[in-house]
N, C-alpha and C positions, 0 to 999 in steps of 0.2 A: 940749682938742685940737681944732684946726680941721679943716674938711672937706678941706683940701688936703694935710694931713699923712697919711702912710700909717699904718695901724694896725699895732701890733706887740704881741707877747706873747699873753696868753690871749684877749683880745678878738678878735684877728685869727684865732686858731685856731678859736674858736667860730664866727665868721662864715664862715670858709673851709669848715668841715665842715657848715654848715647845721644846727647843733644845735637852735636854736629851732624851725625847721620840722620837723625830725625828731621832736622831742618832741611837737609838736602832733599830728602824724600818728600817732605811736606811742600816745599816750594816748587819742586818739579811737578808734582801732581796738581798743584794750584795753577801753575803755568799752563799745563796741558788742558785743564778744565776751562780756563779762561780763553785760551786759543780756540778751543772747540766752540764755546759760546759766541766768540767774536766771529768765527767763520760761519756759524749757523745763522746768526741774527743780523750782523752788521754788513758783512761782505756782499750779500745778495742785493743790497741797496737800502738806503735809509733816506729820510727826508731831512735829517739834521746833519751838521758837519761831522765828519768822521773823527776829528780831534776830540770832541766830547766823549765819544765812545772809547778812544784810546785812553783818556784820563780815567774813565770808569773801569776799563780793563786793568789798569795799573792798580787802582784801589782794590778791585776784587782779587787780583793775584796776590797782593801783599797781605791783605787781611785774611784771606783763605789760607795762605801759606803759614801765617802766624798761628791761626787756629789749628791747622793740621799738625804743626810742630808741637803745639801745646798738648794736643790729644795723644800724639805718638809718645811724647815724653811722659805723660801721665800713665800710659800703658806700660812703659819701661819702669816707672816707679813702682807700680803695682807688682810687676813681675819680680823686681828686685826685692820688694818687701816680703813676697811669698817664699823667696829662697832662704 
């Protein structure tokens, strides 16, 4: 597809809703939040092996990142619908 042709379909929807931008912001915020929780609760010392907490941190970061991406994309969709 050349630059002069309008996009259509899934690519146009993803571009219009700013999904890549929303995903970057969502996963960065989730990573920062997870790192903060890890530093606050795990690094001072725990009774259990740290590997369990690393696995939980991964799950928290990915699930929260996906949730934030979905929320930011929903806000983008509402804004696009109002225009």
